[in-house]
N, C-alpha and C positions, 0 to 999 in steps of 0.2 A: 504493500499499500503505499500511497507516495508520501504520508506524512511520518513515515519512518525514517526517511533520509533527511527530513527538514531538520535545520539547526533546533537546538533546543532555545527556549525563551532565555530571558537575563535570569540570573539567579537571584531568587528571593533574599531580603534582607535577613540574618540570621536573627532569632530571638535574643532578646538581652539575657546574657549569662548572669545568673544568681549565684553569687560566692555563697560557698558552703557553710553553715552555720554550726556552730560547735554542740547544739543542743539539738540539732535537725534530726539524727536518728533516733533519740530519746523520744521527739516530738511524734515521730512516725511511727514509734512501736505504742506510744499511749492510743494513739487513734486507732490502732489494730485491736484493743483491749476493751471491754464492756465495763470494767469496774471503776476506771478512775473518774469518769463523768458523775456517776451517782455519789462516790465516796466524797468528791470534792465539793459537790452539792448540799450534801447533808452537814458537813463540816462549814460550810458559809453560812446555811440556814440555821446553824447551832449558835454561829457568833453574831447573826442578826437578832435571833430572839434574846440573846443574851443583853446585848444593847438595848433592844424594846423593853426588856424587864428593869433595866436601869432607867430608863424614862418613864416607864410607869410607876416606880417607886419616887422618882423625883418629883413627879407631877402631883401625886398624893401626899408628900412630905410639906410641898409648899403648901397646898390648900390648906392642910392642916394646921401649918404656921401662921396662916392668915385666918385661920378660924371659920373658913368656910365649908362646914361639916356637910352641909345641904348640898352642896356642888360634889362633894367626894361621895354621897349616897346616891345621886343622881347616876355619877360614873359607875358604881358600883351594881345598879340596878341594870344600865346598859350593858355592861360585862356580863351579868347574871344572864340576859336575855340572848347574848351570843353564845353562850355556854352550851345552849341546846344544839346550836349549829356546829360547834366545833366537835361535840361528842359525836355528832352524825358523821361528820367528817372522819373522825378518827377509826370511827367502826366500819366504814364503808371503803374507805380507799383502799386498804391491803386486797381486799376482795375485788374491787375494780382493777388493781394493778395485776393480780394473777388472772383475771380473765383477758384481759387486752393481750397480756404477752404471752398467753396460751394460744390464743388466736394467732399471734403473731409468730409463732414457733410453726405454727401448722403452714402459714404463709411461705415462710423461708424453706421448708422442705418440699413445697410443690415448687417453688423456683428453682429449688436445687435440682429436682429431677428432670424439669422442662428445659432448664439453660445448660447448666453445667455446676457440678460443686464448688468450683472455684468462684461462683459469683456469689456466694453466701457471705463472703468478706464486705461487698458491698452493704449488706444491711447492717454488718458487726460495724461499718465505719460511717453509717449514716449518722449525721448530726441531728438530725429531728428525732431519731429513734434514742440516741442518747439523751437528749435534752428532755425529751418525753418521760422516759424511766427517771431521770434525775430528778425532775420536777415534781413527779409523783410520789417518791419516795421521802423527799425534802418536806412535801405537804404532809405525808403521815407523821413523819418524825416531828413537825412543827405543832401538829394537832395535840400528839402525846406531851411534848413541853410545855404548851399553853395551859392544859388541864391541870399539870402540877403547880401552877401559879396563882390557880384561884385560893382565896383565903377565907376560911370558914368562919371566921368574925364579922358579925352582923353590925357592930357599932362603928358609925364613921370615925370617930374618935381614935379608935384601937386599930382599924386596918392599916396593914402595913404597904401592899399594894393591889392596885386594880388593875386586872390584866386587858386593857382598854386597847392601846396599842398592838399587843399581840395578837389580840381578836382580830383587828384591823387588817393585820398582815397576813393571818392566817386565811381570810376571806380573799385578800389579793392574790395569795398562793393558789387558792381554790381556783378563781377565774383564769389565771396563768394556765392552771392545768387543763381547763377545758379548751381553752384556745390552743394548746399544744397537741391536744387530744385530736381534734379535728385537723390539724396540721401533719400528724403522724398518721392518721389513718388515710389521708390524701397521699402521702410520702409512701406509704407502704403500697397502697393501689397502684402507684408511679413503677414501683420497683417490681411491680410482678407483670408491668406490660415491657417485652421483649425491645420495643424502641427506646424504649428508656434506659433499660441495663445495658444495651449496644452503645449508646449515646453517652451514659456514664463512663464504661470502660475507654471510649475513646477519649474522653476529656482528661482520664487519669494519665492515659498514655500521651498526651501531650503536654501534661504536666510534668511528665519524667523528661521529655524532650528539652523542655525549657529550663530545666536544672544542668542539662549537659554542656560542657564548654563547646563554644561554636567553632573550636579548631582543634585539629589533629596534633599528635605527637609528631614532630620534625623530623624524627628517626635518627637523632643524633645519638652519638655512642654516649651511655651513661656511665661508661667505667665497668670494671671487671665486677662480678659478682662475689660480693664479700661475705654473704651469708644469707640464710633464708630465716622466716618466721614460720614455726611450725604449729598447725592447728592442734591444740591439746584438748578442748573440749569435746562435746557430743557429736555425734555425724549428724548431719542434716543438709538444708539446703542453704547456700550463701544468700541471707537477705539483704545485707548493705553493709556498707563501711563508712565509719566515721571519717572523710576526706579531710575536713578541717583538722581534726587531732592528728592525723597521718602526716599532714604537709607541715604542720608545726614541729612534730617529732623530726621528721626528715630535715627541716630547715636548722635545727638545733645542732643535729649530728653532721649536718653538710652532706647528706647522702640523698641517692633518688631510690625510691620505692617503687615496685613493681607489683600489681596484684595479678598473681597468676592464675586463678580460677575466675571464670566469669559470674557476675551476679545472677542466680539462679542455678549454677552446678551445685552437685551433690558432693560434700566436703566430708572425708573420711578422716577419722582421727590419724594423728602422726605424718598427714601429707603437708608439704608446704603451701602457705597461703601468699607468703611475700617475699619477693627477692629483694636484696638490699645492695646496690651499686654504690662502689667507691667508698666506703666507710666502715665504721663498727655498727652493728645492730643496734638501733635503738630499743630501749626497755619498755615494757608493757604496751607493746603494740597489739598484742591477742586482743586487748580490750575492745580496740577498735573495730573488730569485726564481728558480726552478728550473724549466727547460723539458727534456723528454727526448721520449723516442720513444714511450712509451705512458703511459697514466694509472695512478694509483695510490692507493689508498683514503686516503693520508694527510688530506687535506681535501677529497675530492671526494665530494661529498653523494650524487650520483647516480650514481657509477660501480656500486655495488652491484645497484641497480635494472637497470642497463644490461647485466650479467653475467648477471642471472636471465632478463630478457628475452632474451637471445641463447640461453642454454641451453633456453628454452620455445620458440624458434623453430625451432631446430635439431631438437628433439623433436617438432615438427608438422610437419617437412617430409615430403615423400612418401617419401624413401628412409630415413626412421627410423621415422616414424608410432608415436610413443611418448607419446599424451595424457598418461598417468598422470606421466611427468616433468614434462609442462608444469602440471599439476595442483599438483605438489608446489612450482615456481616461483611460481606464483599464491598459495600458502599464504604464503610469505615476502613476496611483494609486497604482499600484504593487510596483513601484521604490522607491515612497516616502514612502510607509509603510515598506518596506524593510530598508531604512535607519532608520527607528524609532523601529526597531526589537529589538534593545538591549538597546535602549535610556530610560533615567529615565521620567515616565511621570506621571501625577496625580497632584502634587504638586512641585514647584521648589525654592528653597532657594537664595536670592541675599544678598551676605554678604559686610562686608567691605574690604578694600583693592584692590589692583589693579586686582587681579585675581577672586576678588569676593568670596573667599574662608574664610573671616573672620567671625566675629561674625555676625550670621544672623541678617538681619534688614527688609527683605520685604520676606514675603511668597506668592506666586501668585499659583492659581488653574489652572492646565492645563486640556485639555480633556485627558482621559485616553485612553489605549489602545483598549478596548472595542469599547469607542466613536468613534474613528478615524477609526477603522475597520468597523463600521456600517455605519459610513457617507461614506466609500468608494465603500461598495458593498450593502447595504441593498437596497436601492431604484433602482440601476441598475439590481440587481437579479429578482426583481419584475417584471422588464420589459423584462427579458431572455427568458420568453415564446415564442417559434416560433422563435428564432434567435439563431440557432444553433453555427453560429459564436461568438456570446457573451458568451454562455454559455460553450463553449470549451476554450475561452481566458479566463474566470473568473476562471475555474477550475484548469487551467495551474497556474494563478497568486496566487490562494489559496496553491495549492500543492508547489510552490515554497517559500512562505511565511513561510509555516508549516516546511520546511527545514532549516528555518534561525531562527526561535523564540525560546527561551526558552520554557519549558513544560508548565509553568505558564501562557503563552501567547497564546496558541494553543485553547482553548476553543471557541472563537469568530470565528476562521477560521474554524474550524470543524462544528461549527454549523450554518455557511453560507454554506458550503460545501454540507451538509446533508440537508438544505432547497432547496438549488439548484437541487440537484438530484431528491427529491422528487415533486419539480415544474415540472421538464422535464418528470417524470414519469407520472404525473396526465395528463399533457396537450399533449403530444405526444404519438398519439395512435398506432404507428408501432413500432416493436421490435426493427427494424433496425435502424429507424430514432432515437431513443431512444440512442441504443449506440453510433450513430455518435455523436449525441449531449453532450454526457457524456465522450467524449474522450479528454481529455486534449491536447490543441494545444496552444502554444504560439502566433502563427498567427492568431487564430480563425480558419479561414479555409484559410490556404496558402496563 
């Protein structure tokens, strides 16, 4: 086709590079947990309740010192009326939490079976889900704390505190809980729709891309290998590394570090994970490497393509037979690969300075262009036989990418195009059906 030989358009400007932060891995690991937000919310609500107790006590004392005992009695009557509401909240909130999140677990299980087990992390990292759970638990805890503040003394001259502000605070928390419940239901319903899940995966993939340096290692000689840092922990997948910590350690020792496994590789205890060039091995580097049971988006450039391919493969299985979902995944795979068309891949360098362009201190291997193209298309292409909607969309995506990439990156795209054409020619007996299945179409079949 004529556009194969057309010169590629000018390279788009690279997204601004974000310098790695020291606490960046910790922040990402906390986002992958479900306990931190509720615990933090309960601690915060306890402190706010304590502040309200002090204010309520100060108000009562000020009124008693002025002799305004009638005002104290009026406040006590209002607080007593609110006690019924607070008691109802205390008894009902925990049941409400249990019912809501039992339904949520069923929804997560259904989404895992429909899309891929790896999309469960989207539910775990959902800010609305965590905020709702945190506020629900904090409201329950607050209602219990407020009930302990009610004074049994009826005489306004002897009352030590009237929990008026505490009761108002509890009612505000109930209102916030209702609003978050509506937002939570809306968010959960969206996360059960494949279009939103695919879009969420794509946005997180672009977030990883934005954190990567916009330049590759220059290939200069970092010096001889003077030592290795060996993994001594448990075996697992390399989730991420603390880039800022490694760069600082390498700068202090005047060495260059190279991360040997890629992010997402399975690391066996006793294998080297960092090579040290040009000097002594810095101490305590093992703490900068995180190994876990599953991959994360934090620094894993290929994880988004892996999830999109998994969703498409499940959609193309005979048990599901949903080629439209596979087309939606191909849309996003093409979009992400188009953003990588002129980006440096293979090995990237992190240097000193705020822009990371100083002396190179850390070199990290990334998946190459061929690796990412194969990850996005190879398995889906193998399931495209008998699905003209998928073959037409894949051909259109490959053609779009061929018009964007420089000449040295066309080979894997041309290879997948040729293999897809051969697959359709072998498996589709009728010439008219073959011609139809081999016609590029960005919508698959309209």
